[in-house]
Each structure stands twice: as structure tokens, then as C-alpha cells.
matplotlib code that plots the C-alpha trace (Angstrom):
import matplotlib.pyplot as plt

x = [-5.2, -5.5, -7.3, -7.8, -7.1, -4.8, -5.3, -2.5, -3.7, -1.7, 0.4, 1.3, 2.2, 4.3, 6.2, 7.0, 8.4, 10.9, 12.4, 15.2, 14.0, 15.2, 13.5, 10.3, 10.3, 10.8, 7.9, 5.6, 6.6, 5.9, 2.4, 1.8, 2.9, 0.6, -2.3, -1.8, -1.0, -1.7, 1.6, 1.8, 5.4, 4.2, 0.8, 0.3, -2.6, -1.2, -4.4, -8.1, -8.4, -4.9, -2.6, 0.9, 2.6, 6.1, 9.3, 12.8, 15.3, 19.0, 18.9, 15.7, 12.4, 9.7, 6.1, 3.1, 0.0, -3.3, -6.9, -9.6, -12.6, -15.1, -18.1, -18.2, -19.3, -17.7, -14.1, -12.2, -10.0, -7.0, -6.3, -2.7, -2.5, 1.1, 4.5, 7.6, 11.1, 11.2, 13.9, 13.2, 11.7, 8.3, 5.9, 5.4, 1.9, 1.6, 1.9, -0.8, -3.0, -2.2, -3.4, -6.5, -7.3, -6.7, -9.1, -11.8, -11.4, -11.4, -14.8, -16.2, -15.2, -16.3, -19.8]
y = [11.2, 8.2, 9.1, 5.6, 2.0, -0.3, -3.9, -5.9, -8.7, -11.9, -10.8, -7.6, -9.4, -12.0, -9.2, -7.5, -10.8, -10.8, -7.5, -7.3, -6.2, -2.6, -2.1, -3.7, -1.4, 1.6, 0.7, 0.1, 3.4, 5.2, 3.6, 4.7, 8.3, 8.3, 7.3, 10.4, 13.1, 13.8, 13.4, 12.6, 11.5, 8.6, 7.8, 8.8, 8.1, 6.4, 5.4, 6.0, 3.4, 2.5, 4.3, 3.4, 3.6, 4.9, 4.3, 5.2, 3.5, 2.4, 3.3, 1.2, 2.4, 0.2, 0.4, -1.2, -0.9, -0.2, 0.9, 2.6, 0.6, 3.2, 0.9, 1.0, 4.5, 4.1, 3.5, 4.2, 1.3, 1.3, -2.2, -3.0, -5.5, -6.3, -4.7, -4.3, -2.9, -0.5, -1.0, 2.1, 5.6, 4.5, 2.2, -0.8, -0.8, -4.6, -4.0, -1.4, -3.8, -6.5, -4.3, -3.5, -7.2, -7.9, -5.0, -6.5, -9.9, -8.4, -6.7, -10.0, -11.9, -9.2, -8.2]
z = [15.1, 12.8, 9.6, 8.4, 9.3, 7.2, 6.4, 4.8, 2.5, 2.3, -0.7, 1.1, 4.3, 2.3, 0.6, 3.9, 5.2, 2.3, 3.5, 6.1, 9.6, 9.4, 5.9, 7.1, 10.2, 8.0, 5.7, 8.7, 10.3, 7.1, 6.9, 10.5, 9.7, 6.5, 8.8, 10.9, 8.3, 4.7, 3.0, -0.8, -0.4, 1.8, 0.2, -3.4, -5.9, -9.0, -10.9, -10.6, -7.8, -6.7, -4.3, -3.1, 0.2, -0.6, 1.3, 0.3, 2.4, 1.9, -1.8, -2.3, -3.4, -1.8, -2.9, -1.2, -3.4, -1.9, -2.4, -0.2, 1.1, 2.3, 2.5, 6.3, 7.3, 10.7, 9.6, 6.5, 5.5, 3.2, 1.9, 0.9, -1.9, -2.6, -2.7, -4.9, -4.8, -7.8, -10.3, -12.4, -12.0, -13.4, -11.5, -13.7, -15.3, -14.7, -10.9, -11.0, -13.0, -10.5, -7.6, -9.6, -10.1, -6.4, -5.6, -7.8, -6.2, -2.7, -3.4, -4.9, -1.8, 0.7, -0.6]

ax = plt.figure().add_subplot(projection="3d")
ax.plot(x, y, z, "-o")
ax.set_aspect("equal")
plt.show()
């Protein structure tokens, strides 16, 4: 059973197209699994409003930043903002801030 729907914004989609086919497929598979079960290894809260889809594949740590849009009482939507391949253990604060800014603009455009 799908717990939420996922929408990829342009920057998230653009990021996925930079990945090789197998890596992209793994990221999309992990998103699908996260939709069906509560697994903090695949979807983790990293700030007050920002979450990340997490994929470890071929010694790469891929992160797709996202936030929840619960305005529609019918469907819960997770909106993916953009992605990175992590270079260190900590998620860069600038990437979290970037996701927060995209979230603000999303709500301004979709009132």
C-alpha cells in the first residue's frame, strides 16, 4: 500500500538524468520502497521541514531532498526538490537551505 505520492520537481529530475542508468534505477526503486514502508534508512528527516531519500549504491551516497505537502486531505504528497552525491559524512547545510528555499517558492507558486 502506497503511503504517499512523490512529485519530482525539475531540479530533482535534472539531477536524476545526470546519474547512470543503474544508479537512477536504484534511486527510483528506493523511493518506491519508501512509499510502501516506513524505513528511516530510505527516507529520513534532516531538518524541521526537509527530508531526504537516501540511496547507497556502488560506493556512492545519493541524496534526494524533499518535503511533505499535506494541503490536500485526499493524498499526501512528498515533493523532491533536488539531489546530490554526498562527498562527506555530513549533509552540507547549504543543500538543506537550498531545499528549504525551493520549498518556500513551491508554496508561493502553488497557493
